[in-house]
N, C-alpha and C positions, 0 to 999 in steps of 0.2 A: 685284265692289266697290272703292271707292276710296278708299284711303287717303290723306289728303292732311295729318294732323300725326299725332303720338305725345304719348301722355301716362303718367303712371307705371303705370296702371294696364296699358295696352298693351306697353307696355316688360317688365312684369314674365311677362306671357303667352308675347309673343317669346323670352324667356332661357329661361324655363322649358324650352319647346320646343327652343331651341337643346341645352339642358344635355342634355335628354333623348335627342336625337339626337347629340351627341357620347358620350354614355354607351354607346348601342346598337354603336359602331361603333370604340370605344376598342382593341379587339383588333386590329384590320386599322389603326389606327395605330400602336399598339406595334411590330406587325413591321416597321414602315419605319424600322429601326433601321440604321445605318452598317454595323456590325459584326453579322454573322451569329450573337449570342451570345442565350441565354433572358434577357437583362435590359432587354429593352424596355420603357420606361415612361412614354414620352412621353404617351401616350393615356391611359393610367392618370392620371398626375399633372395634365393638364391638367383630366380630368373631374370628380378630385376638386377643383379648383380651382374649376369651373366651378357642381359641384352645392354649394359651399359657400354660394357665393353665390346659389344659386335658394331654397334651403333659410334663408337668411338673408329672401329677400322674398317667401318662399310664402305669409305669411299675414297680408302689408300690404296696407291698400287705402289705398293713398295716389294721388291724381289726379296731384299735381306730379312730373314726369319728371325734376328734377333730385332733388328729394328720394329718389326712388326709386332710382334711378343713386348716389347718394351710398350708400345702403343696400346695392345690391347690389356695390359694389367694398369696401366695409369686409368685409363678409361673405367676398369671394373674397380680400382681402389674408391674414385670418386664417386664411384655408382652403388659400391657395397650398401649393403641393408643387413639389420639384425647379425648375429653373432655366425648364424651360419652364412650369410653373406660374404664377413668380413674375412673368414677362414679358407672360402670359395678363392677369395679375391688373392690372398697369401699364396695357396696353390700355385693359381697363375703368375703370379710375382717371384715366387720363386724358379719357377717354369724358364719365365724370361732373364733373370738372372745364370741361369744355365745355357741360354742360349744364346748368352751377349757376346755380340761380335761375329758371329756365323752368318753367312750368308744361306747356307743350306746344312741339315744335320740329316744323319743316316739313323738307324735304327739306335745304335748305341748310343749316341752323342743325345738323341731323343729321350731315350730311359733314363740318363743321366742328369737329364734335368728334368724329370718329371720326380725322380728322386729328390733333387736340391727344392721342386717347389714343396714337397712332403719337408722336407727339415724348415722350411722357414714358415709354412702352417704351425708347427709342432710349436716352434719358437714363439709365435705371436700368442698363443694361448698360456696362461700363467698356470692354470690347473689341467692339461689333456688328458681327457678322459676315454680310454680304449672302449672299444664297440661304438665307434660314432665315424662319420667323414673322416676323419683322421686314420684312424686304422685302417678304412678302406681302401684308403689311395695310399699308404704305406705298403700294405698289404699288395698292392697291384702292382707300384711302382717295383718293387723288389722283385716279383715275378717276374717284370717287364725285361728288368736288367738281368737275370737270369738266363733269359732266351734269347737277347738281342743279337750276341753273336752268329745265330745259327738258324732263325728265321732268314727266309730268301727274299721279303717286302714286306712293305707298310699294312698290307692288309692282313696279312699272316697274324705280324706285330699285333693290330689292335684286336684279333679274336683270341689269341693267347690272353693278349693284357684283361679284356672286358670277362672272359672265361675266370679269373683269379680273383675280378672284383665284384662280381656275383658273388661265387664261393665267400665271400671274405663280408659282403651284405648277410649271409644266411648266418654267418656266425655271429654276427652282433648281438643276437639277445643272449648267447653264451657269455658272452664277455661285460653286457649291463642286464643285471638282475631285473630291473624296472621295463626293460624292453619283452624281456624275457616271461614277465607276471601279467602283461598287458597282452603279449601277442602278436606285438608288431615288430618290424625291424626297422633299423635305425634311416630316417629320414633325410637328412643330410646326404647320407652314404648312397639309396637311393640316387637322389638326385644328382649327384656327383656322377651316377654312372648315365642316366636319362643325355648327360650332356657328349660323352663319349661315345655312346649309341649314335648321337647325330653323330659326328666324328666318323668314326668309321663305316657307316654308311654310306656315307660320302664318298670315299673310297671305292665303295663297289656302287655308284652311279646311282644311290637314292638319295634325293632331295626331298626335302620337308618344304611344309609350306604354313604359314601361322593357322592354326584352327582358330586363335581367340583374337576379338578386339582389343586394341590396346585400352588399359584403364584410363580412364577419367581423372581418378582420386589422386591429385595431384599434391605433392605437399606445399603448404601455404603458409608463408613466414607473416608474423606479424609486430610489430614492436608498438610497447605502450607508450604513444606518445603523451601524454600526461606530464610523465616526468621534462619534459622538452617547452611545451606551448601553455602549461598554467591553463589560464582563463580564456586563450587567444582562441577565436574562432577563424580557422583559415577556410576563408569563404566563397573562394574563385579558383574554377579550375583553369590552368592557363597553358597554353599550348601553341609553340612557335617554333618552325624550320625556318633557319636562316642560315645564310652564306656566310664562312669566316673568310675575310678579308688581309687580319694580319696573323697568317698561319705561324709566323715566326715568335710572336706573343703569347698563342693559345696552346694552354695545355687542359687537356679533359679531367686532370685528376686534381689540377688547382681550382679550375671553374667550377669542378664539384663541391671542391669545400668550402669557395664563396658563398655559390647560390641555396645551399641547404640548408641554414640556418633561417633564410626565411621560408620555409613550407617543410611541406609532406609530400608523400609521394613521388620522389623526382625518377625523372626518368630522364636520361640524359646517353643519347646515341648520336656518334661520330662515324659518318663518313667521308674521309677522306676529308671535303673543305664543305661542306654539308653537316650542320650540328640540329635536332631534333631534340626538344626540349620537354616536358610535362611534371608538371606541378600543382600541390596544391598551395594557395597561398594567400594571405587576406593583402598583401601588397602587390600585386602584379606587374604596378610602375617600377616599382625596386628591381625586380625580377626581368624586364625589359631593358631597363637603363641598364644592367648591368650586362645584359648578352650584347647591346649595342654598342658596346665598346669596341667590342671586335668583330664586327662586320655588318650586315643590312639581313634586314627581315624579308621572307620570301611568303611566309603566310604566318595569321596571328590568330589564334580563338580563344577566347577568354568567358567563359559563362558563371555567373552567378550560382552559388550553392550555398546549402544550409547543411554544415557540416558536422556532424553529432559525433558521439565514441565510437560508436559501430561502425561508422561511414568511413572512419579515420582508417579504424582495424583493418576493413575492406580493401582503405585505400593501397594499403604498404606492399613495396618492392614482392613481386611476386617472381618467384620461383619457377626454371622449366618454360615460359612463356605463356602461363595461366593468364586466360585474359581479365583485366578488372573488371569492377561492374561499371565504372565509369564510360567502360567501351573505346578506352586509349588502351593505346599498346601499352604494355609493361613487360618488355624485353629484358629490359636492364633496370635494375632499380638502387636506388642509394640514400638508407638511410639517413638522417641528420646529423651531423658533425660536431657538435656542441658536445664537449667531452665531460664524461662522469665519472667515478672513482671506481663507481663497480654498475654491471647489466650483470642482470640473470637471465638465463635460457632456458625454460623449459621445453619436455616434449607433454603436449597434453592433449587427448582428445573429447569432444563435448563443448558442447559452447557453453554450458553451464560452469564446465570445471575451467575453462579457457576465461574466461570471465574473473572467476574465483585467484587464479594463478596469477593475473594482472593486479586484481586489488590487493596480492597480498605481494608485489611489491618485482614482478617477472617483466622484464624489458621486451622480451622476446619469445613468440609462441612458434615453438614447430610443431603443425599438427600430425599427431602421428600415436603409436601405442602398438598394440598388439593388432597384427592382422596388416599394418600399414606403420612399419618400421622406417626412419626417417634413415636418409643415405648419410656417408660421409660429405660427402659434397653441401647436403643440408646444412650440416654443422658448418661448414668452411664458411659457407657464404651468408651464416647469421654472424659468424664472429666478425668477419670481414663488414657487416653491414653493421656494425657497432663502433661506437669510440668510445673504450674506456680502458680505465688504467689495468683492473681487474675482470675476467669472465669467467661466471660459474655455471657449466651448464649442470643440468638436473635432467637425468637421462628416463627418470620415472617407469623404468621399464629393466628390465633385466638384459632381454633380449637386444636392447639399443644400448646399452651399455658401452661394450667395445666398439661401437662405431664414433662414440662421443670421446671415446680415450683415443682415438686413432686420428682422429679430427684436430683433437685440442694437439698433437704431437706436428701436425701438419702447417699448424699455424703460428709462423715464427714471429711474428712480430709484433705478436700481441701476449700477454700474461692470461693463458687459458688452462681453469681448473675444471674438474669433473668431481662431482658430488655422485658417490656410487649410490645411490636412490635407486632401488629396483622394483619400486612400487609408487604408485597415484599415492597410498597413503602415507610413504616414508618422506617423497618427496613435498607434499604439505603438511608433513610435521615438522621438517627438516625447516622449512620458511619460519616459521615462527621463531624460530632460534637467530634467525639473519641478522647482524646489526652492523647497518651502513658506518659506524662510528669506529669500530675495529677494526687490526690489520686481517688480510685474507685469513693469514695462518688461523688467528683465534675462530675469527669466522667459520670456515671448514672442520678444524677441530671441534667446536659447537655442535654444529650440524651433523655430522658424522656420530658425533657421543649420541645424541636424540636419534638418530634413525637407529641403534641400536637397541632402544625402547619403546619401537611401535611396532606393533603387531597388527599383520595384514589378512583382512579377509575378503572374499571374492564370491558370490553368487552367480552362478550362467547354468545353463542346460547344457545337457548330454545329447552329443551327437551318433551314439553309437551306447552298445551295451559293452559291457566291462567291467572288471573289479579291478578295484587298484587299492593295494594295503590292508587287505579285506572287506573291505567296502562293496558291495554289490553296486550294478550302476545299470540301471535300464535306460533307453534311447526316449530322452526329451525329458528324461528327471531333472529337477534343480539338482544341481551339486556347491555345496558349501566347502570351499578352499582356504586352511588353514593357514598361514605362510607357507604357503607353496606343497600342502598335501592335503587332499580329499578327505574331509573327515566326516560328510553326511550328504545322503542323495535320498531325496524324498520325490512325489509326484507334485506336492504343493511346495512352490516357493514362498510363502509366508513361515511356512513349519520348517523349512530348510532354514531362512535368515534366522529365525528364532533359534533354533536349535545351535548354529552358529556363534552367534551372539554368546549366547550362555557358555559355550566353550572358549571362549576368546576373555570374555571377565574375569577377571578374581577379584583377590582383595586389595591391592594393590591399584586396579583400573581409576582413571581419575574422569578420563573424557573418552567419549566414543563420538566419533564422526561417521554417517552416513552419508554417502555418496550414491544419490540416487540416480538410475538408469535412464533413458529415454522412455522405457516399456512399460513403468510404474506408473499405478495411480497413487493418490495422497492420500485417499483411504487406506490403501495398504500399507503405505507410511507412518499414520497415525496409529494402526493397531500393533507394528512394531514398537514406535516411541513410547506408547502405552505400557507394553511390555517390558521395555527397560527402564521405565522409571517405578513401577512397580514391583519390581526385582531387584534392583541394583541401586546403589547409590553416586552415580555417577552420573557427569555433567554429558545431554545429549547433541549433538549439533546437526542439524540436515543440510546440504547442500545438493539443488538437482544438477547436478551435472551433465544431465544429456549424454553421457558416454553410450556407446555399444557397447553390445555382445555382453556386457557384466551389469546385472540390474541392479545389483549393490557393490561398492568398494567402501570397505568398512577400514575405518583406521581406530584401534585403542590406544591409548596411553596411560 
């Protein structure tokens, strides 16, 4: 079959096949990690981003390729996770800009749009690095342009395009020394190729099926209600369905503003003249009286609840339709609308760390980090759920920073700032400098300055044999990572951690904070703290963070 032009509906099929192929191969992409640590997430991030785009166009019947590409790029942007996901979304966003206004495109026009995607992706990265997905996409697009006038059809076009992508990928270790030392190719480039392979195969009549089940690990957002509720106990789970009679007077947004101060875990769903409300409140009568002004009730259910802090967190607005522990539908949530000067949003993994960040003043916790990077949409929803003069996002992960910064630019009606904390240790230390009585510029300056004086250590295990900066690493060894560099690797976790701590503490160090993972026993922690007390004159703080993957996250100030 000779495919001479692409239209919108054909693009949808190509993208869907490419997305499935990437998802089926994402574990292999994850394993292409420079560090042999069990947190490789490039494949997962790119797959989540691509799946978001494919989902956005899955039911769209649109013959115009320009219109279809626009819907695709918007879906990918909102679902983008991690740096690799954001870059991937920019490749397709630029592609969409190149296809704008076109109903169909030939090989020349499509190759030019590919190049426009590359240019937009490069522009989105502050300091582009060659030997990455950017290089692979650029060299592939350049080759595609050079042959676009001569190839007979899109089948041949994709064959040549793919050949260059593969060749470029093989060259990445020559451009990026760390890849050559470790003996891997660039994971982002490899992930991009899986998408293109799926697109090319569709033209050849090869359709893929999902080999992986959808992950149940959704990002859950939670608001610290202590700032809103004081000592009040929201004791009733109140749910009702009503028919709106005064449609000319009812406005859903205004209604949410009015009912929000009465409680938390608000869900407000309107379908024409039917309204469904779910709220946890101490005064259900007030909620009912407010609603009754606009119509009459079809169904009412009120349950007495003993709401403790952990349950309040559990019943916050759920993202992506995740079920709430109370058994009710939280497909749409709204946080209380009582206005504050500041709101702090932090990305944290581990129950202990989440509690710690909340205790230190964070209002909204986005669960995530390594292997579970929040999307741009997660940050946008967090900002929309908060009513404050200033919102400060603390990513706590270098692979989350770009998503947070992109989201901050997309929230147009609020003052959103991103603190460039690239590790949990930096974010934790920066919070100690936050002062709600100061202006936002002073706060950001003080917190940024403090980050520069924080050393970060991490202890995790190796998933394969490797060599890094001259350090021999054996599979299942424990590695001590100091500010992003592997400094020690031994079969003993406690000995690795002791060696790492010794490398981190110097004569100027005053405080060391040990954030303990969910796989570490207290006896081991005691042995470590005893060593620190004996060998160094520093204050030791221990937080049982409960985080995954990293047995210890260490902060030295």
